[in-house]
C-alpha positions as a Markdown table, in Angstrom:
| # | Residue | x | y | z |
|---|---|---|---|---|
| 1 | Unk | -0.1 | -10.3 | -7.0 |
| 2 | Unk | 0.0 | -7.2 | -4.7 |
| 3 | Unk | 1.1 | -3.8 | -5.8 |
| 4 | Unk | 4.6 | -2.8 | -4.7 |
| 5 | Unk | 4.6 | -0.1 | -1.9 |
| 6 | Unk | 7.7 | 2.0 | -2.5 |
| 7 | Unk | 7.0 | 4.3 | 0.4 |
| 8 | Unk | 6.9 | 1.5 | 2.9 |
| 9 | Unk | 10.0 | -0.1 | 1.5 |
| 10 | Unk | 11.9 | 3.2 | 1.8 |
| 11 | Unk | 10.7 | 3.8 | 5.3 |
| 12 | Unk | 11.7 | 0.2 | 6.3 |
| 13 | Unk | 15.1 | 1.0 | 4.9 |
| 14 | Unk | 15.4 | 4.1 | 7.2 |
| 15 | Unk | 14.6 | 6.7 | 4.6 |
| 16 | Unk | 12.4 | 9.4 | 6.2 |
| 17 | Unk | 9.9 | 10.9 | 3.9 |
| 18 | Unk | 7.6 | 12.5 | 6.5 |
| 19 | Unk | 9.0 | 16.0 | 6.0 |
| 20 | Unk | 8.9 | 16.3 | 2.2 |
| 21 | Unk | 6.0 | 17.8 | 0.3 |
| 22 | Unk | 3.1 | 15.6 | -1.0 |
| 23 | Unk | 4.2 | 16.1 | -4.6 |
| 24 | Unk | 7.6 | 14.7 | -3.9 |
| 25 | Unk | 6.1 | 11.8 | -1.8 |
| 26 | Unk | 4.0 | 10.9 | -4.9 |
| 27 | Unk | 7.2 | 10.7 | -7.0 |
| 28 | Unk | 8.8 | 8.4 | -4.4 |
| 29 | Unk | 5.6 | 6.3 | -4.2 |
| 30 | Unk | 5.9 | 5.7 | -8.0 |
| 31 | Unk | 9.4 | 4.2 | -7.8 |
| 32 | Unk | 10.0 | 0.7 | -9.0 |
| 33 | Unk | 11.6 | -2.0 | -6.8 |
| 34 | Unk | 14.9 | -1.5 | -8.7 |
| 35 | Unk | 14.8 | 2.2 | -8.1 |
| 36 | Unk | 14.2 | 1.7 | -4.4 |
| 37 | Unk | 17.1 | -0.8 | -4.2 |
| 38 | Unk | 19.4 | 1.8 | -5.9 |
| 39 | Unk | 18.4 | 4.6 | -3.5 |
| 40 | Unk | 18.7 | 2.4 | -0.4 |
| 41 | Unk | 22.1 | 1.0 | -1.6 |
| 42 | Unk | 23.4 | 4.6 | -2.0 |
| 43 | Unk | 22.0 | 5.5 | 1.5 |
| 44 | Unk | 23.7 | 2.5 | 3.0 |
| 45 | Unk | 27.0 | 3.4 | 1.4 |
| 46 | Unk | 26.7 | 7.0 | 2.6 |
| 47 | Unk | 25.9 | 5.8 | 6.1 |
| 48 | Unk | 28.9 | 3.6 | 6.1 |
| 49 | Unk | 31.2 | 6.3 | 4.8 |
| 50 | Unk | 29.9 | 8.7 | 7.4 |
| 51 | Unk | 30.9 | 6.2 | 10.2 |
| 52 | Unk | 34.4 | 6.0 | 8.7 |
| 53 | Unk | 34.7 | 9.7 | 8.2 |
| 54 | Unk | 33.6 | 10.3 | 11.8 |
| 55 | Unk | 36.4 | 8.1 | 13.0 |
| 56 | Unk | 38.9 | 9.9 | 10.8 |
| 57 | Unk | 38.1 | 13.3 | 12.2 |
| 58 | Unk | 37.9 | 12.3 | 15.8 |
| 59 | Unk | 40.6 | 14.0 | 18.0 |
| 60 | Unk | 41.4 | 13.3 | 21.7 |
| 61 | Unk | 39.2 | 15.4 | 23.9 |
| 62 | Unk | 37.0 | 16.5 | 21.0 |
| 63 | Unk | 33.8 | 14.8 | 19.7 |
| 64 | Unk | 33.3 | 15.4 | 16.0 |
| 65 | Unk | 30.6 | 13.8 | 13.8 |
| 66 | Unk | 29.0 | 14.0 | 10.5 |
| 67 | Unk | 25.3 | 13.4 | 9.9 |
| 68 | Unk | 23.8 | 12.8 | 6.5 |
| 69 | Unk | 20.0 | 12.8 | 6.3 |
């Protein structure tokens, strides 16, 4: 049985960890599959809410958007 690679799973889910310090990367690397599923689920929900919010604040002639990293 191979060891779970939390960093790869997070990156595959679109979570960018390249800019965070090594100490924090080590914490992310130690996450379990369940913890990664929770984080990616929250990210997906935030991404979906951002799309809806962007549509709600859009006004004719103006382009408004919200980006959550």
